[in-house]
N, C-alpha and C positions, 0 to 999 in steps of 0.2 A: 448763722444768718448775719448778713451785712445790711446795715441801714444807712442809706444816703439821702440827703435832702435835695429835692428838685427845686422847691420854692414854696413859701407860705405854708400851707398845711399838706403839701404834696411830697410824699416820700417814696423811695424805691427800696423795697425789701427783697433781697436776693439770697438764694441758696444755690447749690450746684445744679439743681433741677428746674428751678422756677424763679420768676421775678414777679413781685406784686407792687402795683402802683396805687397810691391813695389819692382820691379826690382831685383829679386833674381839672374838673369844672370849677372848683373853688379857686384854684390857682389862676385860671383864665380870668375869672371875675375880679380877682384882686388887682389886676393890672401889672403884676410882677412878670418878669421875663419867663418865657416858657420854652425851654430847650426841647428839641426832638428827643423822645425817650422810648426805649424798647421795653415792653412788659408782656407777660403772659396772662396776668389777671389784673383787672382794674376794679377797685372798690369805690363805690359811691355812697356817701353817708347822708347826702342831702337831696337826692334826686326826687322830685315831686311826681308821683304817679307812675304808672306802669308803661314801659315802652312798647311800641308795636314792633313790627319786623325790622325797623331801622334801629341800628345800635345807638346807645347813648352817646358814644364818642362822635358818631356822625351827626347826631342832633345838636351836639355842642360845637360842631365844626372843628373837631380835634383829631379826625382820622389821619391827618398828615403829621400831627405832632406826636401821637402815641401809636407806635407800630409794634407788630408781633416780635417777640424775642426768640425763645426756644421752641415755641409752639406755632402751628400754622395759623391759628385763629386766637384772638384775644377773648378770654372769658370775662364777662362783665357781671359783677355782683352788686346788687342794690336792694335786695329784699332780705328779711330775716331768715335765718336757717343755718344749717351746718354744711360746709362745703369742703370736701377733701380733694385736693388737686396738687399734683407734683410732690407728694410726700408731706404736705403741710395741711393743717386743719384751720379753716377760717370760720368763725362763728359770730353771728349777730342775733341778739335777742329781739323778740317782738317789741315794737314801739321804742326801740333804742337806736341811737345814732352811732354808738361806738362799736368797734370790731375787736375781737380777740383772735390773735394769730399765733398758732402753735407750730413750731418746728421741732419735732421730737420733744425734748424736755425743755425747750426754750419758749417763753411766752412773751409776746408783745401786745400791748393794748394801745389801740389808735383811737383818739378822741377828737378828730379833726373838726367836725362840724357841731360839736356839742355846745348848746346854747346856754345863756345865762340862767335859765330856769331849771337847769339840770339838778336832780336830786342825788347828792353824793352817796347816799346809802345804797344806790343801785350798783356801786362798784365794790361793795363789801364782799368778802369771801371769794375773791377771784383766784386764790392760790398764789403761788410764787410768781410774781411778775418781774421779768428781767428788764424790760424796757417799757416806759410809758411815754407816748408822744402826745403832747398836751398844749393847746393854745393858751397863751399866758397874757394876752393883750388887755384883758379886763375891760371889755367894751360892751355895747349893746348886742353885739354879735356873738360874744364868747362869755365864758364864766367870769364872775367877779372874784377878787382875791380871796374872799372868805370861803367861797365854794371851792376854789382851787386848792386851798389849804386842806379842806376836808377830803377832797378827792385824793390828793397825794398821801394823806395820812391813812385813808382806807385801803388804798392800793399798795402802798409801801413798796414802790419799785426799787430795783437795784440801780437802775439808770433812769433819769428823767431827761427827756429831750424836748425842750420848750420850742414853740413855734408861734407864728401869727402875732407878732409884736410890732410896735412902731418902728419904722425905718426899713421894713421889708418889702413894702409895696407902695404903689401910688395912691391907694385908697386906705390909708391907715389913720384917718382923722379920728380922734378920740381914744386911740389905743395907748396903752402904757408901753414904755420902752423896755428893752432888756435890762438896762441899768436899774430902772425902777423896780422891776421884778426881783432882781438879785438883792437889791437893798431891802425891799419889803420882807423877803423870806430869809435873808441872812446867808445866802449861798456864796460865801466868800471864795470858795474853791472852784466855782464854775469855770469851765474852760471851753475852748473851741477845738473842734476836730473836723477832719474832712469826711469821716464816716465812723460808725460804731460797728464793731465786730463782736456780736454777742457770744458770750461763753458762760456756761452754767456755773463755773467756779466763782463768778461774781456774787452769786447768791449763796453758794455753799461756804464761802469764806466768812459768812456771817458779818458782813461789814456793818458798821454802826450808823452810817448815814448814807443818804442817797447821793449818787454821782450825778451832777448836773452838767450835761454836755450840749453845747450849742453847735449844731452842724452848719457848715458854711458851704 
């Protein structure tokens, strides 16, 4: 599975058969640039209420920004449940905002809209997590550093992909910067990449510390 950043908390996860886009509505609200993106499945972690016959993308006026990729019609997921599509399994627990995305033996946890009141004990016992996508801005909208620390410890991902920090959008008042995040947690070896290509060997090599990768 390849993971690319579209902007803010919006990421595109792709395999040979399918592409999954996360929270385009949050990206639009952030004021960050929104490029036209092709996807087969769109995940919404903060959509309030049940949609009617109109798609969520249409309600958000994003039907011209998010278009079908390999499939004729985009599948929108916004409610708890287990969804198998295109060879991957997508799971969201009841009353939770985060998604677990499994591509065979590769697991990604996406926590894009998880708020400051999140209980880190909820992400214990998730098994081997290859990639964790996590907002690190430490503001009223996202987790504070103390909670972030517990979440990272409980999940123990092979790769941490930070997002939603100061400097990424026009509406980032009160957010911490990436430099503050790195300094606070001591991630001296954090690096930039254009994408992450997940491979199970990252976990099987029994690495001693998490890889911190900022996608650009």
